[in-house]
C-alpha positions as CSV (number, residue, x, y, z in Angstrom):
1,X,-24.7,-41.2,14.1
2,X,-27.2,-38.2,14.3
3,X,-24.5,-36.2,15.9
4,X,-22.0,-36.9,13.1
5,X,-24.8,-36.1,10.2
6,X,-25.2,-32.6,12.3
7,X,-21.6,-32.1,12.3
8,X,-21.3,-33.0,8.6
9,X,-24.0,-30.4,7.9
10,X,-22.8,-28.0,10.1
11,X,-19.3,-28.0,8.2
12,X,-21.0,-28.1,4.4
13,X,-22.7,-25.0,5.6
14,X,-19.5,-23.1,6.9
15,X,-17.9,-24.4,3.7
16,X,-20.8,-22.8,1.7
17,X,-20.8,-19.6,3.6
18,X,-16.9,-19.6,3.1
19,X,-17.2,-20.0,-0.7
20,X,-19.9,-17.2,-1.0
21,X,-17.7,-14.9,1.3
22,X,-14.3,-15.6,-0.5
23,X,-15.9,-14.6,-3.9
24,X,-17.8,-11.3,-3.0
25,X,-15.5,-8.3,-4.8
26,X,-14.7,-5.5,-3.0
27,X,-13.7,-3.4,-5.7
28,X,-16.0,-1.2,-7.7
29,X,-15.6,-1.2,-11.5
30,X,-17.8,2.0,-11.8
31,X,-18.4,3.9,-8.7
32,X,-22.0,3.5,-7.4
33,X,-24.9,6.2,-7.5
34,X,-25.1,8.2,-4.5
35,X,-27.2,5.9,-2.6
36,X,-25.0,6.2,0.8
37,X,-22.6,3.7,0.0
38,X,-18.8,3.6,0.7
39,X,-16.6,2.7,-2.5
40,X,-13.8,0.4,-1.3
41,X,-10.7,1.4,-3.4
42,X,-8.5,-1.7,-2.3
43,X,-7.5,-4.2,-4.5
44,X,-9.0,-7.3,-4.4
45,X,-7.1,-10.4,-3.9
46,X,-8.6,-13.6,-5.4
47,X,-6.7,-16.0,-3.0
48,X,-5.8,-14.2,0.1
49,X,-3.5,-16.0,2.2
50,X,-4.3,-17.6,5.7
51,X,-4.6,-15.3,8.4
52,X,-1.9,-17.5,10.3
53,X,0.2,-17.3,7.3
54,X,0.0,-13.8,6.6
55,X,1.1,-12.6,10.0
56,X,3.6,-15.6,10.2
57,X,5.0,-13.6,6.7
58,X,4.9,-10.3,8.7
59,X,7.0,-11.4,11.5
60,X,5.0,-12.1,14.2
61,X,5.6,-14.5,17.0
62,X,3.5,-15.9,20.0
63,X,3.2,-14.1,23.0
64,X,1.8,-14.8,26.5
65,X,-0.7,-12.0,27.1
66,X,-3.7,-13.5,29.1
67,X,-1.7,-13.8,32.2
68,X,-0.8,-10.3,32.3
69,X,-2.3,-7.3,34.7
70,X,-3.1,-5.5,31.4
71,X,-5.3,-8.1,29.9
72,X,-7.5,-8.6,33.6
73,X,-8.0,-4.8,33.6
74,X,-10.0,-4.3,30.4
75,X,-13.5,-3.6,30.2
76,X,-14.9,-6.8,28.4
77,X,-18.4,-5.6,28.1
78,X,-17.7,-2.9,25.8
79,X,-14.9,-4.8,23.8
80,X,-17.7,-7.8,23.3
81,X,-20.1,-5.1,21.6
82,X,-17.3,-4.0,19.4
83,X,-16.5,-7.8,18.8
84,X,-20.4,-8.3,17.9
85,X,-20.3,-5.2,15.3
86,X,-17.4,-6.6,13.8
87,X,-19.5,-9.7,12.7
88,X,-21.9,-7.4,11.1
89,X,-19.0,-6.7,8.6
90,X,-18.9,-8.1,4.9
91,X,-15.3,-7.4,4.8
92,X,-13.7,-9.7,7.4
93,X,-11.1,-12.4,6.9
94,X,-12.4,-15.9,6.7
95,X,-11.3,-17.2,9.9
96,X,-12.9,-14.4,11.7
97,X,-15.9,-14.9,9.6
98,X,-16.2,-18.6,10.5
99,X,-15.6,-17.6,14.4
100,X,-18.4,-15.1,14.2
101,X,-20.9,-17.7,12.7
102,X,-19.7,-20.8,14.9
103,X,-19.1,-19.2,18.3
104,X,-21.3,-20.1,21.0
105,X,-23.8,-17.6,22.4
106,X,-22.7,-16.0,25.9
107,X,-23.7,-13.1,27.9
108,X,-22.1,-10.1,26.9
109,X,-22.4,-8.4,30.0
110,X,-20.5,-11.0,32.1
111,X,-17.1,-10.0,32.0
112,X,-15.8,-13.2,33.1
113,X,-17.4,-15.0,30.4
114,X,-16.2,-12.7,27.6
115,X,-13.1,-12.6,28.9
116,X,-12.7,-16.6,29.1
117,X,-14.3,-16.3,25.2
118,X,-11.5,-14.5,24.1
119,X,-8.8,-16.6,26.1
120,X,-10.2,-19.8,24.9
121,X,-10.6,-18.9,21.2
122,X,-7.7,-16.9,20.1
123,X,-3.8,-17.0,20.2
124,X,-1.9,-13.9,20.7
125,X,1.0,-12.7,18.8
126,X,3.3,-9.5,18.5
127,X,5.9,-8.5,16.2
128,X,9.1,-8.3,18.3
129,X,10.1,-5.0,16.7
130,X,10.7,-1.5,18.1
131,X,7.4,0.2,19.7
132,X,5.2,2.4,17.2
133,X,3.3,5.4,17.6
134,X,-0.1,5.5,19.0
135,X,-2.3,8.4,18.5
136,X,-6.2,8.8,19.1
137,X,-8.9,10.6,17.2
138,X,-12.6,11.3,17.7
139,X,-15.6,12.6,15.9
140,X,-16.5,16.2,16.1
141,X,-20.0,17.4,16.7
142,X,-20.0,20.9,14.5
143,X,-22.6,23.5,13.8
144,X,-23.6,23.8,10.3
145,X,-26.3,24.4,7.3
146,X,-27.3,22.6,4.3
147,X,-27.3,25.8,2.5
148,X,-25.0,28.3,2.5
149,X,-25.0,31.6,4.7
150,X,-23.3,34.3,6.0
151,X,-22.4,32.4,8.8
152,X,-22.1,29.1,7.6
153,X,-19.9,29.3,4.5
154,X,-17.2,26.8,4.5
155,X,-18.3,23.7,2.4
156,X,-17.6,20.0,2.9
157,X,-17.9,17.9,-0.5
158,X,-19.6,14.9,-2.0
159,X,-17.3,12.7,-4.0
160,X,-16.9,13.7,-7.6
161,X,-18.1,11.9,-10.3
162,X,-14.9,12.4,-12.3
163,X,-12.9,10.7,-9.3
164,X,-11.1,7.7,-10.9
165,X,-10.8,4.5,-9.1
166,X,-7.2,3.1,-8.3
167,X,-8.0,0.3,-11.4
168,X,-8.8,3.2,-14.0
169,X,-5.7,5.2,-12.8
170,X,-3.6,2.3,-13.5
171,X,-5.1,1.8,-16.9
172,X,-4.6,5.2,-17.6
173,X,-0.8,5.1,-16.7
174,X,-0.6,2.0,-18.5
175,X,-1.4,3.4,-21.8
176,X,0.7,6.6,-21.1
177,X,3.8,5.2,-20.0
178,X,6.1,3.6,-22.2
179,X,7.6,0.1,-22.0
180,X,10.9,1.3,-20.9
181,X,10.0,3.1,-17.8
182,X,9.8,1.2,-14.6
183,X,6.7,-0.1,-13.4
184,X,4.8,2.8,-11.0
185,X,3.5,1.8,-7.1
186,X,-0.3,2.4,-6.6
187,X,1.0,5.3,-4.3
188,X,2.8,6.7,-7.1
189,X,-0.1,6.4,-9.4
190,X,-2.7,7.9,-6.8
191,X,-0.6,11.1,-6.6
192,X,-1.7,11.8,-10.3
193,X,-5.2,10.6,-9.7
194,X,-6.9,14.2,-8.9
195,X,-5.6,18.0,-7.9
196,X,-4.3,18.9,-4.7
197,X,-6.4,20.7,-2.1
198,X,-4.8,24.1,-3.0
199,X,-6.1,23.5,-6.8
200,X,-9.1,22.1,-5.9
201,X,-10.2,25.2,-3.7
202,X,-8.3,28.2,-5.8
203,X,-10.0,26.9,-8.9
204,X,-13.6,26.1,-7.4
205,X,-13.1,22.7,-9.0
206,X,-16.0,21.0,-7.0
207,X,-18.9,23.6,-7.5
208,X,-21.9,21.8,-7.4
209,X,-20.7,19.0,-5.2
210,X,-21.2,20.5,-1.4
211,X,-22.8,18.7,0.8
212,X,-22.9,21.1,3.8
213,X,-21.5,24.1,5.0
214,X,-19.8,24.7,8.3
215,X,-18.8,27.8,10.3
216,X,-15.0,28.4,9.4
217,X,-12.3,26.9,7.5
218,X,-10.2,25.7,10.5
219,X,-13.2,23.5,11.7
220,X,-13.4,22.3,7.9
221,X,-9.8,21.1,8.0
222,X,-9.8,19.1,11.1
223,X,-13.2,17.3,10.0
224,X,-10.7,16.2,6.9
225,X,-8.3,15.0,9.5
226,X,-10.5,13.1,11.8
227,X,-12.7,11.7,8.5
228,X,-16.0,12.2,10.0
229,X,-18.3,14.3,12.3
230,X,-21.8,15.1,13.2
231,X,-23.3,18.4,12.2
232,X,-25.6,20.2,13.9
233,X,-28.4,22.1,11.8
234,X,-30.3,25.3,12.8
235,X,-33.7,23.3,13.2
236,X,-32.0,20.8,15.5
237,X,-31.4,18.1,13.4
238,X,-28.4,16.2,13.4
239,X,-26.6,14.7,10.5
240,X,-23.4,12.4,10.3
241,X,-20.9,12.8,7.4
242,X,-18.1,10.2,6.8
243,X,-15.3,9.3,4.3
244,X,-16.2,8.7,0.9
245,X,-13.1,8.7,-0.9
246,X,-9.7,11.4,-1.1
247,X,-8.0,13.2,-4.1
248,X,-5.1,10.3,-3.5
249,X,-2.7,12.6,-2.5
250,X,-0.3,11.8,0.6
251,X,-1.1,13.4,3.9
252,X,1.4,15.9,5.3
253,X,1.3,17.2,8.9
254,X,0.6,21.0,9.1
255,X,2.4,20.8,12.5
256,X,5.5,20.4,10.8
257,X,4.6,23.6,8.7
258,X,4.4,25.5,11.6
259,X,7.7,24.0,13.4
260,X,9.4,25.0,9.8
261,X,8.3,28.3,10.0
262,X,9.1,29.1,13.4
263,X,5.4,29.7,14.7
264,X,5.2,26.6,16.7
265,X,7.2,23.8,18.0
266,X,5.9,20.3,17.4
267,X,5.6,19.1,21.1
268,X,3.0,22.1,21.4
269,X,1.1,21.6,17.9
270,X,-2.2,20.2,19.7
271,X,-5.2,20.9,17.9
272,X,-6.3,23.7,20.4
273,X,-3.1,25.4,19.7
274,X,-3.4,25.2,16.0
275,X,-6.8,26.4,16.2
276,X,-5.5,29.2,18.3
277,X,-2.9,30.2,15.8
278,X,-5.1,30.2,12.8
279,X,-7.5,32.7,14.4
280,X,-4.5,34.9,15.3
281,X,-3.3,34.5,11.6
282,X,-6.4,34.5,9.6
283,X,-4.4,35.9,6.1
284,X,-2.1,32.9,6.5
285,X,-4.5,30.1,7.3
286,X,-4.7,29.2,3.4
287,X,-0.8,28.5,3.3
288,X,-0.9,26.4,6.3
289,X,-3.8,24.0,5.2
290,X,-2.4,23.9,1.8
291,X,0.9,22.4,2.9
292,X,-1.2,19.2,3.2
293,X,-2.3,18.5,-0.7
294,X,-4.8,15.5,0.6
295,X,-8.4,16.3,0.3
296,X,-11.3,14.3,1.5
297,X,-14.8,14.0,-0.2
298,X,-17.7,13.1,2.5
299,X,-21.2,11.3,2.3
300,X,-24.1,11.5,4.4
301,X,-25.0,8.7,6.8
302,X,-28.3,7.8,8.7
303,X,-27.8,9.0,12.4
304,X,-28.4,6.3,15.0
305,X,-30.4,6.6,18.3
306,X,-27.6,4.3,19.9
307,X,-25.1,6.7,21.5
308,X,-22.7,4.1,21.3
309,X,-22.5,3.7,18.0
310,X,-19.6,5.9,16.4
311,X,-19.2,6.7,12.8
312,X,-18.5,3.9,10.6
313,X,-15.0,2.8,10.1
314,X,-13.1,1.2,7.0
315,X,-14.6,-2.2,8.0
316,X,-18.1,-0.7,7.4
317,X,-19.4,-0.8,10.9
318,X,-20.1,1.6,13.7
319,X,-16.9,2.3,15.6
320,X,-17.2,1.8,19.5
321,X,-15.5,4.6,21.9
322,X,-12.4,3.4,23.5
323,X,-12.6,-0.1,21.4
324,X,-12.0,0.9,17.9
325,X,-8.6,1.4,16.2
326,X,-7.6,2.4,13.2
327,X,-4.4,0.3,11.9
328,X,-2.1,-0.3,8.8
329,X,-3.6,-3.0,6.7
330,X,-0.3,-4.1,5.4
331,X,0.4,-5.5,9.1
332,X,-3.0,-6.1,10.9
333,X,-6.3,-7.5,9.2
334,X,-9.6,-5.4,9.6
335,X,-11.4,-7.3,12.1
336,X,-8.6,-8.5,14.1
337,X,-8.9,-8.1,18.1
338,X,-6.1,-5.9,19.2
339,X,-4.6,-5.2,22.4
340,X,-2.9,-2.0,22.9
341,X,0.1,-1.7,25.5
342,X,2.1,1.5,26.1
343,X,5.9,0.8,26.3
344,X,7.1,1.1,30.0
345,X,8.4,4.3,30.9
346,X,11.4,4.5,33.4
347,X,9.5,7.2,35.3
348,X,6.5,5.1,35.8
349,X,5.0,1.8,36.1
350,X,1.5,3.0,35.0
351,X,1.5,2.1,31.4
352,X,-1.9,2.5,29.4
353,X,-3.6,-0.5,27.9
354,X,-6.5,-1.0,25.6
355,X,-8.4,-3.8,24.3
356,X,-10.0,-2.8,20.8
357,X,-11.1,-4.1,17.3
358,X,-9.4,-3.2,13.7
359,X,-12.1,-1.5,12.3
360,X,-10.5,1.4,10.4
361,X,-7.4,2.8,8.7
362,X,-5.9,6.3,7.9
363,X,-3.4,7.8,5.5
364,X,-1.3,8.6,8.2
365,X,-1.3,5.1,9.8
366,X,2.0,3.1,8.3
367,X,3.8,0.4,10.1
368,X,3.4,-2.7,12.3
369,X,2.9,-0.9,15.8
370,X,1.3,2.4,14.5
371,X,-2.4,2.7,15.6
372,X,-5.1,5.6,16.1
373,X,-7.2,4.7,18.8
374,X,-10.9,6.2,18.4
375,X,-12.1,7.7,21.7
376,X,-15.8,8.6,21.1
377,X,-18.0,11.7,19.9
378,X,-18.1,15.1,20.8
379,X,-15.8,17.8,23.2
380,X,-14.5,15.5,26.0
381,X,-13.7,12.6,23.3
382,X,-11.9,15.4,21.3
383,X,-9.9,16.7,24.7
384,X,-9.0,13.2,25.2
385,X,-7.8,12.3,21.8
386,X,-6.0,15.8,21.3
387,X,-3.7,14.8,24.3
388,X,-3.0,11.1,23.3
389,X,0.5,10.5,22.1
390,X,2.5,7.6,23.2
391,X,4.9,4.6,22.2
392,X,3.7,1.0,22.3
393,X,2.9,-2.6,20.9
394,X,0.4,-4.1,19.0
395,X,-0.7,-7.7,20.0
396,X,-2.9,-9.2,17.7
397,X,-5.5,-11.9,18.6
398,X,-5.6,-14.8,16.2
399,X,-8.6,-17.4,15.9
400,X,-7.8,-20.9,16.9
């Protein structure tokens, strides 16, 4: 009887937690003051589908993963560290939130114990569709200054106060659109939210919103692509900056501009090769950068003494090198454990595989098997990320 009472008590506690969790708003009606908060611009769904129903509608089907060689060769200790960071997020799907609150305590340094935890508590699914493109990103470490100097003159900017939310943009669009026009999608509305990169730079529209200054425009541009970075100041202090919003414009790859103008074929358009091209063609760099109309705003985050903590992703928790991935939320919910398996190549059987947590998003990450793997901070991580590009499948882990 005592055991039954404890079970009932636990159930009531979970229901109460779930109720609180489900009613949290994830959309700011007004943007917060500069307190280090990251606005979440996604629309709030008051009655979301269950995870199982969501993935079923997307076409995911059961797949046997745990008996594969890919599964057995993973680094489960670091994967479990990424999972523990998952559990600190306030944006988890309900089923993952409950799993975090009810899981038995395990020794995260025991690989077998961690492996059994995921095997026994999750089912694996995949979309039996064509493979998708897998790329990688990292957190650069750059030199910079809080004040403009002769050496540090290329600014990154804080989020401007006049940047509207998606809801505000939709309200404006509704008022300015006649009743006979076709309803516009969120993406179409977003393209009218704020000026393009070229307009922002050429008209100095963000004067007064400078957050820090970097050495050159090419490092600045790639910081926009990565979305976060660490900046080393002259006095030895380090500051970490991360995504605080965008101008709502779609991302366009500058590699395509180089290819179209006969400057560099797509297969050679690595980050290092593009940097070399800019160094050799300084007068054309603005034309190259402005091909991408998207512009990122940044905010400063506290630095961490834990070297394993990367920048914060969209999920709101620190990313873990080699175990965090950016995904398309239309197909994979943030917080979901994900196994990345490279498509088997005819030339070799040594396919890559990674066990990761879906903790971030990206404007160019679109599709069911599309992902961007986070490889960590600094030069080595950047070198590895810059050479990573393969086709593969994303296998999701759904709580039992």
